[in-house]
C-alpha positions as CSV (number, residue, x, y, z in Angstrom):
1,M,-17.7,-42.9,-13.5
2,T,-21.5,-42.4,-13.1
3,S,-23.9,-41.8,-16.0
4,E,-24.0,-38.1,-15.0
5,D,-20.2,-37.8,-15.3
6,A,-20.4,-39.5,-18.7
7,E,-22.9,-36.9,-19.9
8,N,-20.8,-34.0,-18.7
9,P,-17.1,-35.0,-19.0
10,T,-15.0,-32.4,-17.2
11,D,-11.4,-32.3,-16.2
12,E,-10.6,-32.1,-12.5
13,R,-8.6,-28.9,-13.2
14,D,-11.9,-27.1,-14.3
15,D,-13.0,-27.4,-10.6
16,L,-9.9,-25.6,-9.5
17,D,-10.6,-22.7,-11.9
18,E,-14.0,-22.0,-10.4
19,V,-14.0,-19.1,-7.9
20,D,-16.1,-19.2,-4.8
21,D,-18.5,-16.3,-4.2
22,V,-16.5,-13.5,-2.6
23,E,-18.2,-10.9,-0.5
24,E,-17.4,-7.5,-1.8
25,F,-16.1,-4.7,0.5
26,D,-18.8,-2.2,1.4
27,D,-17.4,1.3,1.6
28,D,-20.5,2.5,3.5
29,D,-19.3,0.6,6.6
30,Y,-16.0,2.6,6.7
31,D,-15.9,6.1,8.0
32,D,-13.1,7.8,6.0
33,E,-13.9,11.5,6.7
34,A,-10.7,11.9,8.7
35,D,-8.6,10.2,6.0
36,D,-10.2,12.6,3.4
37,E,-9.1,15.6,5.4
38,E,-5.6,14.4,5.8
39,L,-5.4,13.6,2.1
40,A,-6.8,17.0,1.2
41,D,-4.1,18.7,3.3
42,A,-1.3,16.5,1.8
43,E,-2.5,17.0,-1.8
44,Q,-2.2,20.7,-1.4
45,L,1.5,20.4,-0.6
46,P,4.0,20.0,-3.4
47,A,5.3,16.5,-4.4
48,G,8.1,15.0,-2.2
49,I,8.4,14.5,1.5
50,A,6.6,16.3,4.3
51,L,9.5,16.5,6.8
52,T,8.7,16.5,10.5
53,G,11.9,17.8,11.9
54,D,12.4,14.6,13.9
55,A,15.6,13.0,12.4
56,P,14.7,9.2,12.7
57,I,11.2,9.8,11.2
58,D,12.6,12.0,8.4
59,E,15.2,9.3,7.6
60,L,12.5,6.7,7.4
61,A,10.4,9.0,5.2
62,T,13.4,9.6,2.9
63,F,14.0,5.8,2.7
64,V,10.4,5.3,1.6
65,E,10.7,8.2,-0.9
66,F,13.8,6.5,-2.3
67,M,12.0,3.2,-2.8
68,V,8.9,4.7,-4.4
69,S,10.8,7.1,-6.6
70,N,12.6,4.1,-8.2
71,L,9.3,2.5,-8.9
72,V,7.2,5.3,-10.5
73,E,7.7,6.8,-13.9
74,E,7.5,10.4,-12.7
75,P,9.5,10.8,-9.4
76,D,7.8,14.1,-8.7
77,S,4.3,12.7,-8.9
78,F,3.9,11.3,-5.4
79,R,3.9,12.5,-1.8
80,V,5.3,10.9,1.4
81,V,3.6,12.1,4.6
82,P,5.1,10.7,7.9
83,E,3.3,11.0,11.2
84,R,4.6,10.0,14.7
85,L,2.4,8.5,17.3
86,G,4.6,7.8,20.3
87,T,7.1,5.1,19.3
88,N,4.9,4.3,16.2
89,V,5.5,6.0,12.9
90,H,2.8,6.0,10.2
91,I,4.0,6.8,6.7
92,K,1.5,7.5,4.0
93,V,2.5,7.5,0.4
94,I,0.1,9.3,-2.0
95,V,0.6,8.3,-5.6
96,P,-1.4,9.0,-8.8
97,E,-3.9,6.3,-9.7
98,E,-1.9,5.3,-12.8
99,E,1.2,4.6,-10.7
100,M,-0.6,2.4,-8.1
101,G,0.1,-0.8,-10.0
102,R,3.8,-0.1,-10.1
103,V,4.0,0.7,-6.4
104,I,1.8,-2.1,-5.1
105,G,3.0,-4.8,-7.5
106,R,1.4,-8.1,-8.4
107,Q,-0.6,-9.4,-5.5
108,G,0.9,-6.7,-3.4
109,R,4.4,-8.2,-3.4
110,I,6.2,-4.9,-3.8
111,A,4.1,-3.2,-1.2
112,R,4.8,-6.1,1.2
113,S,8.5,-5.9,0.6
114,M,8.6,-2.1,1.2
115,R,6.7,-2.6,4.5
116,T,9.2,-5.3,5.5
117,L,12.2,-3.1,4.7
118,L,10.5,-0.2,6.5
119,T,9.8,-2.3,9.6
120,I,13.5,-3.4,9.7
121,A,14.8,0.1,9.3
122,A,12.4,1.4,12.0
123,S,13.3,-1.3,14.4
124,R,17.0,-0.4,14.1
125,K,15.9,3.1,15.3
126,G,13.8,1.7,18.2
127,L,10.5,2.5,16.4
128,R,7.6,0.7,14.9
129,A,6.5,1.7,11.4
130,S,3.5,1.2,9.2
131,L,3.1,2.1,5.5
132,D,-0.1,3.0,3.7
133,I,-0.3,3.5,-0.1
134,D,-3.1,5.7,-1.3
135,S,-4.1,7.5,-4.5
């Protein structure tokens, strides 16, 4: 122990509690005009699922709707918007801001689990799927 350590006795655990400087995300670098247009269109539609008429995609969207409806307090407060891009399916879930915590979960665990389940369900149909959760 040096004389400096004797003057400022600290526990080694205190060093673990310190957080390194984290660079914040800069929204100015991201062009989200296309996303805003899609969200505006989806927000005008009533709550529920925007069906595409393509059976495998509609089944995946219904599956996501089932998962999210069991997480939120008001099952009619969110919207599921599927989109097909070749063999890829992109499903966007739009939930109210106050429901985001329930859908995402602590450290994103629920969202990660939903993405895993969706990936498995899509692979059984010969598709690749991605899931976005927006407010």
